[in-house]
C-alpha positions, 0 to 999 in steps of 0.5 A: 343140352345147355342153353347158353345164351340163357345166362343160366349156369345151372346153379340158380333156382328155378324162376331166376330171371336172365342177366337182361334183369339187372335187379335180380342180380343183385338181389340174388347177389345180396343173399344166399338162396336168392332171399333178402333178410328183412329186419326182425319185425318184433323190432316194431313191437313196444316193450320189447327188446329189438332183435338182432338182425339175422347174422346169417347176412353178415357172412363174408363178401356181403358185409357192406350189404349187411351193415347197410341192411342194418343202419336202415332197420334202425332209422325206421324203428326210430331209435335214438342216437347214442342211448345204445351200443348194440342191437341188444341194448337198444330202448323201447322203440318210439315212432317218429313224426315229421313235426316232432322236435328231438327228444331229450336224453332220458334222465338216470334219476326217476321224477316222483310225481307231483302230488306223491308223498316223500317215503320220510315225512319231515318233522311238523313245523312248530311254527303258527303257519302250519298249526291248526287255527285255534277255535274262535270264542263263542261271541255270546260267551266269551267275556274279555279279560279285566284290564288293570284299573289305571285310574288314580287314587283319590286325592287325600283331603286331611290326614293326621297332623292337619288342623283347619277349620275343616278338620273341626267340620269333619269332627262335627259331622262325624258327632252327628253320626256317632263317630266322634265323642267329643267336641270338635278341636280343629285338629286332626290327631288318632282320636279323629283318625279312629273315627274315620276308620270307623266310618270307611268300615262301616261304609265299605270304604277303605280304611285308611284313617285319612280322609279323602275325596270319597270319604269326604262326599260320603259323610256330606251326603249322610250328615247336615251342615254343623251349626255354630254351637256344634263347631265351637262348643264352649268346653266338651264337659258342663263347665263347673260352678266357680269357685268363690276365688273366682267371682271378682276381678279378671281370673283364670278359673280352672276346676281339676274336678270338671277339667275346664278352664273359665276365662271371668271377668268380675264373676262372668264367663268370656270364654271356657275351654277343655284342659287336661293336668299333670299326672300323678308324679308331676301333678298341677299345683292348686291353690291361688297364683297369678301370671307372671310371664307370657311366651307365645312361642314358648319351648320347654328347656327341660322337655324340649316340647313346643309350649304355645301361647303359654301363661306362667302361673307358678314356677314352670307350670303354666297355661298353654296349647297342647298338640298331643292333647289335641291328638290324643284327648285325655290318653295322656297327662301333662308334667304339671302344666294345664293343657289346652287343646283348642288352639284358636281358643288359647290364642285369643286367651293369650291376648286378653290375659294381662300380666298380674292377673289371677289364677285359681286352681282347685277340685 
């Protein structure tokens, strides 16, 4: 016998509630056999893909309830919106907290850690900022490179061609220490330049032949002040005994043997000086003559050479100053004239000799 008032029509399972319990009826209508399909608990495990809901829940007639339950399950697992189109493509779930801000969409490229090295290292830069620092020099052994000298060369005081009392003193001082073998003349010629070179070489000075400040100061320190006789000796060689033709009157007594000229008045020597003569091809005439012409600044018309303080006694032959004789000594010869190398002495002689005074040239 069936109880028609109980609300059970015989199709339900045991233990079903009556019609008065509406919650039981809704649950029974949702899923056949009276079971509610819960979402697969595997979706809450990290690292695993979300399991699809039981497809048996999506039967015709119950599709609305099944879709609602799937949406409720997705909300409970924290799925990020817009990252999947189906349950099988869902990302691993992240448990949401009330205070957490929405998570940005994941990047499509993988970012390397901050301290990771690139797979292909760039070539080393040649700049100084990446090069290893150079080792510092040892302060006990390192020496700075010598800087080039910027000091100007010493000033030249006398050189070839100079003529002065200082040149005469230079020659006298060089003679004191054996570098100049003649009497001072006051003219800086090749003989004086050679003497200076000899002095400079022996004292380890720059060998120039010119007298600079360093050479001059070294010479002053090694010598004494020359006497008057050392500065102005009468001749380089002893004056020869005068010819008897020179003992009376005013006479220019010239000896080829001693190579000297003595200016004599009544047998007394007033002054004496070194002289040189012509070569064998242009010899100086010998004999007794007289001065017939004086020319202070004479220039030879035949040889185009200066003949200062010229005292003509025989044709074109004269007693005169010779710069070549002063410079080169007896290494040369005249064209027949009587050369004097001491300019001051021959200048004084020029002022004292008068036209008509006697000239004696002898051996």
